[in-house]
C-alpha positions in Angstrom: 2.7 -111.4 148.9 4.7 -109.4 145.8 3.4 -106.4 144.6 5.0 -103.8 142.1 3.8 -100.8 141.4 4.9 -97.6 138.3 5.3 -94.2 140.2 6.2 -91.1 139.5 6.2 -88.5 141.9 3.2 -87.2 144.5 0.3 -89.2 144.3 2.2 -92.5 143.0 4.0 -91.9 146.7 0.7 -91.7 148.4 0.1 -95.2 147.1 3.2 -96.9 147.6 2.6 -95.5 151.4 -0.5 -96.5 151.6 0.5 -100.0 150.2 3.8 -100.3 153.0 0.9 -99.7 155.6 -1.5 -102.4 154.5 1.5 -105.0 153.4 4.9 -105.6 155.1 6.9 -103.3 153.6 9.2 -106.0 151.9 6.4 -107.3 149.7 6.5 -103.6 148.1 8.8 -102.8 145.2 8.2 -99.3 143.2 9.7 -98.4 139.8 10.4 -95.1 139.7 10.0 -92.4 136.5 13.6 -91.3 136.3 13.0 -89.3 132.9 12.1 -86.3 135.4 16.0 -86.8 136.6 18.5 -83.7 135.7 21.9 -81.9 136.6 21.4 -78.8 138.2 23.9 -76.2 139.4 26.1 -79.6 138.9 24.1 -81.6 141.2 22.4 -85.1 140.0 18.6 -84.5 141.4 16.1 -87.3 140.9 12.6 -85.7 141.9 10.6 -89.0 141.9 12.9 -91.2 143.5 13.3 -88.5 146.6 9.5 -87.7 146.8 9.6 -91.5 147.4 12.4 -91.4 149.8 10.9 -88.4 151.9 7.5 -90.0 151.9 8.5 -93.7 152.7 11.3 -91.9 155.5 8.5 -89.8 156.9 11.1 -87.0 156.2 8.5 -85.1 153.3 6.8 -81.8 153.7 2.6 -83.0 154.6 1.4 -80.0 153.2 3.2 -79.7 149.9 4.0 -83.2 149.4 7.3 -82.6 147.8 10.6 -81.3 149.7 11.1 -81.8 153.3 9.4 -81.0 156.7 11.2 -78.4 158.5 13.0 -76.9 155.4 15.3 -74.2 155.6 16.4 -72.1 152.2 19.5 -70.5 154.0 21.8 -71.5 150.3 18.7 -70.5 148.5 19.0 -67.3 149.4 22.6 -67.1 149.0 22.5 -68.3 145.5 20.1 -65.8 144.6 22.2 -63.1 146.5 24.6 -63.8 143.7 22.1 -63.7 140.5 22.1 -67.5 140.7 19.1 -69.5 139.2 16.5 -69.7 141.7 13.3 -71.1 139.6 14.3 -74.5 141.1 14.1 -75.1 144.8 17.2 -76.7 146.6 16.5 -76.8 150.6 19.6 -77.2 153.0 18.6 -80.2 154.2 17.4 -81.7 150.3 21.2 -80.4 149.2 22.8 -83.4 151.2 21.2 -85.6 149.3 21.8 -84.1 145.6 25.9 -84.1 146.9 26.2 -87.4 148.0 24.4 -88.9 144.9 26.4 -86.6 142.5 29.9 -87.7 144.4 28.7 -91.1 144.0 27.8 -91.2 140.2 30.8 -89.2 139.5 32.9 -92.3 141.4 30.8 -94.6 139.1 27.9 -96.2 141.2 24.7 -96.9 139.2 21.8 -94.9 140.4 19.9 -98.3 141.8 22.7 -98.8 144.2 22.7 -95.5 145.2 18.9 -95.5 145.7 19.1 -98.7 147.7 21.6 -97.1 150.2 19.2 -94.1 150.9 16.3 -96.4 151.6 18.4 -98.7 153.8 19.9 -95.5 155.9 16.6 -94.5 156.5 15.1 -97.7 157.5 13.0 -97.9 154.0 12.0 -101.7 154.0 10.6 -101.3 150.9 12.4 -101.9 147.6 13.0 -98.1 145.6 14.3 -99.1 141.7 14.8 -96.6 139.1 13.4 -97.6 136.0 16.9 -97.8 134.3 20.2 -96.7 135.5 20.9 -95.1 132.5 19.8 -91.3 131.6 16.3 -90.8 129.9 15.2 -87.1 129.9 12.0 -86.4 129.0 11.7 -83.2 126.1 8.5 -81.7 126.3 7.6 -79.6 122.7 5.7 -76.9 123.0 4.6 -74.4 120.3 7.7 -72.3 121.9 10.1 -75.0 120.9 11.5 -77.9 123.1 11.5 -77.5 126.9 13.6 -79.7 129.4 11.0 -81.4 131.9 11.8 -79.3 134.8 11.7 -76.0 132.6 8.5 -76.9 131.3 7.6 -78.1 135.0 8.3 -75.8 137.4 10.3 -73.3 135.5 7.2 -72.4 133.1 4.7 -73.9 135.7 3.5 -76.1 132.6 2.1 -73.1 131.1 2.9 -73.8 127.0 0.5 -76.0 125.1 1.9 -79.3 124.5 2.2 -80.7 121.0 4.3 -83.8 121.4 6.4 -85.6 124.0 10.0 -87.6 123.4 12.1 -90.2 126.1 15.1 -88.5 125.2 17.9 -91.6 125.4 14.9 -93.9 126.2 15.9 -96.3 123.0 19.1 -97.4 124.3 18.4 -97.3 128.0 17.8 -100.4 130.1 16.1 -101.7 132.9 17.5 -100.8 136.1 18.8 -104.3 138.1 15.6 -106.0 139.5 12.7 -104.3 137.4 12.2 -107.1 134.9 12.7 -109.9 137.8 10.2 -108.0 140.2 7.9 -107.4 137.1 8.0 -111.7 136.4 7.5 -112.4 140.3 4.8 -110.2 140.8 1.0 -111.0 142.5 -0.3 -107.7 141.3 0.9 -104.6 139.4 -0.2 -101.5 140.1 -0.1 -98.2 138.2 0.3 -95.4 140.4 -2.2 -92.3 139.8 0.9 -90.5 138.4 1.2 -88.3 135.4 0.5 -90.8 132.6 2.4 -88.7 129.8 4.9 -87.9 132.2 5.4 -90.1 134.8 4.4 -93.4 133.4 5.1 -93.1 129.7 8.9 -92.7 130.6 8.9 -96.2 132.3 7.3 -97.9 129.6 9.8 -96.3 127.1 12.4 -98.2 128.5 12.8 -101.5 125.8 11.7 -104.3 127.8 9.6 -103.0 130.4 6.2 -102.6 128.3 7.0 -105.9 127.0 7.3 -108.0 130.6 4.5 -106.0 131.6 2.7 -107.6 128.7 3.8 -111.1 129.9 3.4 -110.7 133.4 1.0 -113.3 135.4 0.1 -111.0 137.4 -3.1 -108.7 136.6 -2.1 -104.5 136.5 -4.7 -102.3 138.2 -4.6 -98.8 137.1 -5.4 -96.0 139.9 -6.9 -92.7 137.8 -5.7 -89.5 138.5 -9.0 -88.0 137.6 -11.9 -87.1 140.1 -14.6 -85.5 138.6 -13.4 -84.5 135.3 -10.3 -83.0 136.5 -7.0 -84.0 137.8 -5.8 -84.4 141.7 -2.8 -83.1 141.0 -0.5 -81.5 138.0 -1.1 -81.0 134.8 -2.5 -84.0 133.6 -6.3 -83.1 131.9 -4.4 -80.0 130.5 -1.8 -82.5 128.4 -5.0 -85.1 127.6 -6.7 -81.7 126.0 -3.8 -80.7 124.6 -2.7 -84.0 123.1 -6.3 -85.3 122.1 -7.2 -87.3 124.7 -10.5 -87.3 127.1 -10.2 -85.9 129.7 -12.3 -89.2 131.6 -11.4 -92.6 132.9 -12.3 -94.1 129.4 -9.3 -91.3 127.8 -6.9 -93.2 130.7 -8.2 -96.8 130.2 -7.6 -95.9 126.2 -3.8 -94.8 127.2 -3.4 -97.8 128.7 -5.7 -100.2 126.0 -3.7 -103.5 126.1 -1.5 -102.8 129.3 -4.2 -102.8 132.0 -6.9 -105.5 133.3 -8.3 -103.0 136.0 -9.0 -99.9 136.6 -9.4 -97.9 140.1 -11.8 -95.1 139.6 -13.6 -92.2 142.1 -16.8 -92.9 143.8 -19.7 -91.6 141.0 -17.2 -91.3 138.6 -17.6 -91.7 134.5 -17.2 -95.7 133.7 -15.0 -96.9 131.1 -15.4 -99.7 128.8 -12.4 -102.9 128.4 -11.3 -103.1 132.2 -12.7 -104.0 135.3 -13.4 -101.6 137.5 -13.6 -100.7 141.2 -14.4 -97.6 143.2 -13.8 -96.0 146.1 -13.0 -92.3 147.1 -9.6 -92.0 145.3 -8.7 -88.7 147.2 -5.8 -89.8 149.2 -5.7 -87.0 152.1 -4.4 -88.6 154.9 -2.7 -92.3 156.0 -6.7 -93.7 156.2 -7.3 -92.6 152.9 -3.9 -94.1 151.6 -4.7 -97.4 152.8 -8.2 -97.9 151.0 -7.4 -97.1 148.0 -4.4 -99.2 148.1 -6.5 -101.8 149.9 -9.1 -101.4 146.9 -6.6 -102.2 144.1 -5.1 -104.9 145.9 -8.8 -106.7 146.2 -9.6 -105.5 142.2 -6.4 -107.4 141.4 -7.1 -110.1 143.2 -10.5 -110.4 141.9 -9.1 -110.5 138.0 -6.5 -113.3 139.5 -3.4 -114.4 137.3 -3.3 -113.9 133.3 
């Protein structure tokens, strides 16, 4: 089989991990949001890619879902003592990834090649593809003015009310090598339970990517990030309310209208019209949960069949 997953950070990484435990790792291709990427203290940081790398390599902090297990913070403490910006936590082990990426980017290497090398070094069999090698920056328009994504998400903890979201650079970005080919070759395409506005929409903003999904022979199945009318993690429900979308599976289906064929929802939650549904416990607490959600999504895709 060939399975493609569109994914952002923590929730998406859980689904991808469930897939590689269910299938052969080489059958899974993750296309990852890079709208969160930014330069901090001169370092090129790719938070969603790094979360996926750490998760699939067994290095992720199990409690918080991001960062490395057993991380130490000597660098951050030294930075703080000098009055440096400490709002974005950079661990000592985490720095190795950022320093190497920055050096290689400065030498002219593309993000896709660097990411593939990191995955190979850590024995990750799944393909991890950034959505683009070109810079795309998610900017959140708030009542306080525009905020770069990480300023909104990390420094301000998603507190400002959001009026609109834009993806600077998306109009001239190109899909990274292998992205369109993976979509065309897929037997099933899954959309992870990542934030639809901040993690999936940046992917869809890259020219050619949404069109490729529309032309794909494979069914497209999303896993809802909503459980019991609230977001499993992060500001999804808050953003849905602020941007005028109903906080429900119907709202998720409406946002993905014309893109998805199926939707996996939590047991007992409200249904959605216009797409085929599958129900399961979508809370992914441990590896068995992750495998179950992955299996249900794949079974729904199989039942839908080729377009």
